[in-house]
N, C-alpha and C positions, 0 to 999 in steps of 0.2 A: 285619458284613453285616446287611442289613435283615431284620426279622421278616417272615414271610409268613402271611397268613390266606387260605386258598384259593389263588387265583392272584394275589392283590393284595398287593404289598409295602407294608409300613408304613414311614413315614419314621422315621429315627433323627435324633439331634441333628445339626445341620448343623456341619461342621468350621469354617467361617468365616462367621458370621452376616452380617458386613459385605458379603460377596460374594453372598449368597443373595438370591433374589427374595422379594418379599412373600409370595407363595403358598407358597414353600418354608419360609419362617419359620413361617407359621401351621400348616403341616402338621407341622413338627417339634414345635411346641408342642402341637398336638392329639394327635399319635400317640406322641410320646416325652417329653412334659412337659418340653421344653427351655425352661427359664426364660430363658436367654440369648437365645434366638430371640424370645421375647415382648418382652424388654427392648429388643431391636433394633427391633422394630416400633414400640414407643412412642417411641423416640428418633427414628426416621425421620419420624414424623408429628407430633411434639410441637409444632413451630413452625407448620407448615402448618395442622394441624387446629385448634389453639388460635386462630389468626388467623381462621379461618372462623367458629368458634363465637363469638369475641369480636365479630366484625362482625355476625353473625346476631342475637345477644342484646343487644349494646350494653352489656354489663355484665361487668366482669372476673371478679368472684367467681362469677357464674352460669356464665360460660364455663369457668372452671376446674372447677367442679362437673360440668358437662356433659362435659368432656373426660375426667375421671376415670370418670364413669358410662359413657361410651362404651367405654373399654377394659375396664371390668368386664363389660360385655355381650359384648365380644369373647371374654373369658375364659369366660363362661358359655355362649356360643353357638358356640364354635369347632367343636363336633361337627356343627353344622348347616351349616357352610360346604361347598359342593359343589365337589369337584375339577373343574377346568376353567374356573371362573369367576375373575374378577379380584378381588383383595382391596380395591383402593382404592374402587371404587363401593360395595362392601358396607360398608366402614368409614364412608363418608359417609352412607349410608342410616341406619346406626345413630346416627351423630352428629346428623343432622338430626332424627331421632325424639326423641333425648334433649333437643335444643334446644327442640323443640315442647313436650315434657313440662315442661321448666323454665319456659317461658312460661306454661303453664297453671297451674303451681303458684304462680307469682309474679303475683298479681292486680294488683299495682301496675305491672307492666311494660306500657308503653303502645305503644312502637314501637321499631323497630331504629334504632340510631344508628351512622352510619358515619363520624362525624367526631371520635371520641374516640380518643386515643392512636394516631393513624394511623402506620403503619410505613412506612419508605421504599419497601419493595417494593410497597406498595399503589398507588403512583403510576402504574405502567404500566397496570394494569387500569382505573383511573379515566380515564387518557388514552384508552384504547380507547373507552370510552363517550362521552367528550367528542368524540372524533373522529367518531363516528357522528352526533353532533348537529350538527356543523359542516361535514361533507362527505358526499358520496355514497359514498365508498369507505372502509371501515374500515382503519385502520393500527395494528396491534397494538403497535408499538413507539413510537407517538407520545407525546410528553410534553405535558401540559397546560401552559398558559402561566402561570397565576397561581393563587395560593392562593384567590382569590375564586372562580374556576371550580371548584376542588376542593370548596370548601364548598358551592357550588350543586349540583353533581352528586350529592354525598352526600345533601343534603337532598331532592333530587328523587327519588332512588332510595328513600329512606326513606318517601316518601309514596305509593309504588306499592302496589297491592293485594298481599297476601301471596303469591299464586301467581306473580305477575310478578316480585316481589322475590326470591323463592326462585330462580327461573330465572336472573335477572341475577347473583345472588351466586355461584351454582355455575359458570356459564359464563364470565362476564366477570371476576369477581374471583378465583375459584379455578382458572380455566383448564381446567375439565373439558370433555370432548367431549360432544356432544349425547347420544350413547348412554349415557354414564356418568351424565349429569344425569337422563336418562329413567329409568334403573334406580333411582337414588336417590329420585326423586319418585314412582316407580311409575306413570308415565304414558308414552304413546307418544312416540317421537322427534318426530313431527309436532306434538304438543302442546307440547313444549319449544320448538320453532322458532316456533310460533304465539304462545306467551307472550312470547318474546323480541321478536318482531316487534311485538306490542302494546305491550310496555314501551318499545321505542325510539320508536314513534309517540307515546306519551304524553310521553316525555321530550323528544322533538323539539318537540311542540306547546308544552310548558311553557317550553322554551328560547326559542322564538319569541315567546311571550307576554311573557316577562320581559326579552327582549333584542331589541326591535324594531329594524329597520334604521334607520340614521341617514341622513336626507336631506341631501345636500350642496347 
């Protein structure tokens, strides 16, 4: 039976971490020191979050360090997590802050690289951006046609100003909703949409400049 403080029950260790929600796992770790729940959270986000940090930082060792630092902060700040909110945006907020701190510490870091060690699952997101550049209607499942296009879009996103690049990474590459991206970046949803719109305009212009129509 759960412990009770006042009228509020405290979470106990979850019986099956694999079936629990993220929020239930964090509550179990926060309130019952359930190490298995914490391990399950790390396991769930290990690939996804590392991929995000790897893309954001463009450096594997820095991404690994930022990943470890992120979950250290989850451990240290779990008491600050408000019941009723979603875990994933909170996790990405902490991860983004850790990535920014890593960039500041590494003065030699110049820019984000999106074309190192690209994983197969990345191609869907790149395709989405490419589709926005080549048609009026975005098609999330579209596949880009050539490796040359993949290289171009990664280079073009890399050259965007940081605020625009952050929005593109979170929404188009990580698949977060506007609200989740807004929570992570601590900006209004409208600002996320505005940054994405500006990013697409810049990418579209760059695409047209570098791929002029061929006159037959």
